[in-house]
N, C-alpha and C positions, 0 to 999 in steps of 0.2 A: 794776464792774457787771456782769451780765451783759445779754449782749446781747437785745435785743427788738426781734424780726423786723419788728416793725408799727410801730417809731419807726424803721427806716432813709429814710434821706433818697436820691432823685435824685442828690446830690455824691455820697455816701458806697458809693452802690452803682456810680455809673462808676468813683470810683475804686479799689473792689472789683476792677471787672473789670477793674482797664489792671492788676493784680498780674500779675506774672510768677514770684510759688513761693508755697508755704503759707507761709513762714519770712517775706516780705515781706506779704503780705496778715494774718497774727500783728502785725506791728509796727505796720502801719495800724490794724487793730483797736484795740489799745493805745495809741495817740498817739491815739484819741481818746477814748478814756475806760473801753473793756469790757475789762474777765477772758476771756482766751481760753487754752485748753489747747494745745498743738502738736497733737494729734488733733481739735480742734472746726476749727484753724486747717486740715486738710489734708483735714477733710470739706465747707466752708465753699470750701476752695481747688477744689475736685473740682466742688461745684454752679456755683460762679459761672465758672469757664473754660470752662462750656458754653452760659454764656447768653449770647442775642443777643437784646438789645432794638430793636425795633421804636418811633417815635416815640409809637404808641399805649400802649405797656408803659409808658414813660417818663412817660408823661400819668399815669397811674394811679398810679405810684410815687411822684410828685411830688403827686398830691389823696389819696393813702394810703386808696385804694380796698381792695387788699388786697396790702399788702405782704412781700414773703420771700424767704429768698435761692433756694429750691429751686423752680424753675418748676414741676415736677412738682405741686406740692403745691400751689399757685397758682391762682387762677380766672381766668389771663390766658390761657389756650384759647382 
């Protein structure tokens, strides 16, 4: 199944942020039951590698206010 960025949980986001490579992120995403290509994994890895979430942003993720991988595309600012 493809990734629905609005359904990403706080735990999934934290795991993704701990990945050290696109390959590791791709394995994690596949383990969660999602389909992803190497190119998509590399793009997501670049996005989550640059993210730093404070407690308010994590609360918003957990509450589902607007969840996404790319901070630039979210209303978190």
